[in-house]
C-alpha positions in Angstrom: 12.7 24.2 13.5 11.7 27.8 12.9 8.2 29.0 12.2 7.3 30.7 9.0 4.4 33.1 8.4 1.9 32.2 5.7 -0.9 34.8 5.0 -4.2 33.3 4.0 -7.8 34.5 3.5 -11.0 33.0 4.9 -13.5 31.8 2.3 -17.2 31.8 3.1 -18.2 28.5 1.4 -17.0 25.4 -0.4 -18.9 25.8 -3.6 -17.2 24.7 -6.8 -17.6 28.1 -8.3 -15.8 29.7 -5.3 -12.9 27.2 -5.6 -12.7 27.8 -9.3 -12.5 31.5 -8.8 -9.7 31.1 -6.3 -7.7 29.0 -8.7 -8.2 31.4 -11.5 -6.9 34.1 -9.2 -3.6 32.4 -8.7 -4.4 30.5 -5.5 -5.9 27.3 -4.3 -8.6 26.4 -1.7 -7.5 24.8 1.6 -8.9 23.7 5.0 -7.4 24.2 8.4 -8.6 22.1 11.3 -7.4 20.7 14.6 -8.4 19.3 18.0 -10.8 21.6 19.8 -10.7 23.9 16.7 -13.5 24.5 14.3 -12.4 23.8 10.7 -12.1 26.8 8.5 -12.1 27.1 4.7 -9.3 29.3 3.5 -7.7 30.5 0.3 -3.9 30.4 -0.2 -1.8 32.3 -2.7 0.1 29.7 -4.8 3.3 31.9 -5.1 3.5 32.7 -1.4 2.8 29.1 -0.5 5.7 27.8 -2.7 8.1 30.4 -1.2 7.1 29.5 2.4 7.3 25.7 1.9 10.7 26.1 0.2 11.9 28.0 3.3 10.2 25.9 6.0 10.2 22.5 4.4 7.4 20.0 3.9 7.2 19.3 7.7 7.8 22.9 8.8 5.7 24.7 11.4 3.7 27.5 9.7 2.0 30.4 11.4 -1.3 31.0 9.5 -2.3 34.6 9.6 -5.7 35.8 8.3 -8.1 33.5 10.0 -9.0 35.7 12.9 -6.1 34.5 15.0 -2.6 33.3 14.2 -2.4 29.6 14.6 0.6 27.2 14.3 -0.1 24.5 11.7 1.6 21.8 9.7 0.8 20.8 6.1 -1.1 17.5 6.4 -2.2 16.8 2.8 -1.4 18.3 -0.5 -3.3 17.6 -3.7 -1.6 18.3 -7.0 -2.8 18.5 -10.6 -0.7 15.8 -12.2 -0.7 17.4 -15.6 -0.1 21.0 -14.7 2.0 20.3 -11.6 0.0 22.9 -9.6 -1.5 22.7 -6.1 -5.3 22.3 -6.3 -6.1 21.8 -2.5 -4.4 21.5 0.8 -5.2 20.5 4.4 -3.5 22.2 7.3 -3.7 20.8 10.8 -3.3 22.9 14.0 -0.5 21.6 16.2 0.0 21.6 19.9 3.6 22.7 20.3 3.9 20.7 23.5 2.7 17.4 22.1 4.4 14.8 19.9 3.4 14.4 16.3 4.0 11.7 13.7 5.5 12.7 10.4 7.5 11.2 7.5 10.9 12.8 7.0 13.1 12.5 3.8 16.5 10.7 4.1 19.4 12.4 2.4 22.7 10.6 1.9 25.7 12.9 2.2 29.3 12.4 1.4 31.1 10.2 -1.2 31.4 6.6 -0.1 34.8 5.0 -0.2 33.1 1.9 -1.6 31.9 3.8 -4.6 35.5 5.1 -5.2 36.6 1.4 -5.2 34.0 0.6 -7.9 31.1 -0.4 -5.8 27.5 0.6 -6.5 25.6 2.7 -3.9 22.0 1.5 -3.2 19.6 3.5 -1.1 16.8 1.2 0.3 14.9 3.8 2.4 14.1 7.3 1.2 11.7 8.3 4.0 11.5 7.5 7.7 8.5 7.8 10.0 9.4 9.6 13.2 7.7 10.9 16.4 8.8 14.3 17.8 7.8 17.6 19.2 6.9 20.0 16.3 9.9 22.1 17.1 12.3 19.1 16.9 11.2 17.8 13.5 14.3 17.8 11.2 13.8 19.2 7.7 15.6 16.0 6.5 17.6 13.2 8.1 21.1 13.3 6.8 23.1 10.1 6.7 26.9 10.3 6.2 28.1 7.5 3.9 31.7 8.7 3.6 33.1 5.7 5.4 30.8 3.1 3.8 32.9 0.4 2.2 32.1 -2.2 -0.4 29.6 -4.7 1.0 29.0 -2.4 3.9 25.6 -1.3 5.1 24.0 1.5 7.2 21.1 0.5 9.4 18.4 2.6 11.1 20.2 1.9 14.3 23.2 3.8 13.0 21.3 7.1 12.8 22.1 9.6 15.5 18.9 11.3 16.6 20.4 13.3 19.5 17.4 12.2 21.5 15.2 14.7 19.7 13.0 12.2 17.8 12.1 8.6 17.7 12.4 6.6 14.4 9.4 4.3 14.0 11.2 1.6 11.9 13.0 -1.6 12.8 16.5 -0.8 14.0 17.9 -3.4 11.6 16.3 -2.0 8.5 19.0 -1.1 5.9 19.2 2.5 4.9 22.0 2.2 2.3 24.6 -0.3 1.2 27.4 -0.6 -1.3 27.1 -3.5 -3.7 30.4 -5.1 -4.9 31.4 -4.3 -8.5 30.4 -6.8 -11.1 33.3 -9.0 -12.3 32.9 -10.1 -15.9 34.5 -13.3 -17.2 36.7 -12.5 -20.2 38.3 -14.9 -22.7 41.6 -13.8 -24.1 42.1 -14.0 -27.9 43.5 -17.4 -28.8 42.2 -19.1 -25.7 39.3 -21.5 -25.5 36.8 -21.9 -22.7 37.1 -25.7 -22.5 40.3 -27.7 -22.6 39.2 -30.9 -24.3 40.2 -30.0 -27.9 43.3 -31.8 -29.3 45.2 -31.9 -32.6 45.5 -35.7 -32.6 44.9 -37.2 -36.0 45.7 -34.0 -37.9 49.0 -35.2 -39.2 47.6 -38.5 -40.4 44.7 -36.9 -42.2 47.1 -34.7 -44.1 49.1 -37.7 -45.3 46.0 -39.4 -46.7 45.1 -36.4 -48.9 
């Protein structure tokens, strides 16, 4: 996983007025911290942040520049304004490039399952997987090929090829995706009845009495 440069600015304090000023200026306040590192208050430009995260991914390694020294970090927490859809605060954690980290990685299904072509319904049960890996070995997403998945077939966690680069922290028998059989609806043809106990006995006699 490549590292992407993110330029930030240090901020002197955590006052509400300072945070408000940062947001009004097109950015958001953030904090960077890590083992054996003093936490620092920083300001991040929203536009540049969006561009960098789009390039590096949610679990990408970022090189922060502007805090006195360039440090490798990962985005730990992101707070969003639910109404405006804007970032209002972020936490970055300094990473040791030689030590494993635990992260959640999105699962992407790729290909068109043969079971779907046969009328089955694709069901994805797991959309994220927790993994342990070196920072440089974290995949941007875990791709699962479903091309050969047939009706009533399933793909389990154990079916994912990690290449030995990361460990998946889920039960190996957990189902990632499956193909449900197509629904079969009972139909009644015109002129047929659903029960066979109706007879015409007595009809002819009734007509004679009239």
